[in-house]
C-alpha positions in Angstrom: -3.1 16.6 7.8 -2.2 16.9 4.1 1.2 15.5 4.7 -0.4 12.4 6.2 -2.4 11.8 3.0 0.8 12.4 0.9 2.7 9.9 3.1 0.0 7.2 2.8 -0.1 7.9 -0.9 3.6 7.3 -1.3 3.4 4.1 0.7 0.6 2.9 -1.5 2.5 3.7 -4.7 5.6 1.8 -3.5 3.4 -1.2 -2.4 1.6 -1.2 -5.7 4.9 -1.2 -7.5 6.2 -4.1 -5.5 3.0 -6.1 -5.9 3.0 -5.5 -9.6 6.6 -6.7 -10.0 5.8 -9.8 -7.8 2.7 -10.5 -9.8 4.7 -10.4 -13.0 7.3 -12.7 -11.4 10.0 -10.0 -11.7 10.6 -10.1 -7.9 10.6 -13.6 -6.5 10.6 -15.1 -3.1 6.9 -14.6 -2.2 3.6 -16.4 -2.4 2.5 -13.6 -4.6 5.2 -14.2 -7.2 3.9 -15.2 -10.5 0.2 -14.7 -9.5 -1.4 -12.4 -12.1 -4.0 -11.3 -9.5 -1.3 -9.1 -7.9 -0.3 -7.8 -11.3 -3.8 -6.3 -11.5 -4.1 -5.2 -7.9 -0.7 -3.6 -7.9 -1.3 -0.9 -10.5 -4.7 -0.1 -9.1 -3.1 0.4 -5.7 -0.4 2.6 -7.2 -3.0 4.8 -9.0 -4.9 5.3 -5.8 -1.6 6.2 -4.1 -0.8 8.7 -6.8 -4.2 10.3 -6.3 -3.7 10.5 -2.5 -0.2 11.9 -3.0 -1.6 14.6 -5.3 -4.4 15.4 -2.9 -1.9 15.7 -0.1 0.6 17.9 -1.9 -1.7 20.2 -3.8 -1.9 23.8 -2.7 -5.2 25.0 -1.3 -6.9 27.9 -3.2 -7.4 31.1 -1.3 
């Protein structure tokens, strides 16, 4: 089950990165391009993804 959390986390990090770049108008070709709302939502999503990835990959204590 931990690998599922890690996988979801990685997907959230990648999505957050793309959303941030689109919000900052670095990546074009989308309705989200140039919309600063996505420049805020993207990093938040990426941080949540990092937390889920860390949770999924950490070793359990014995």
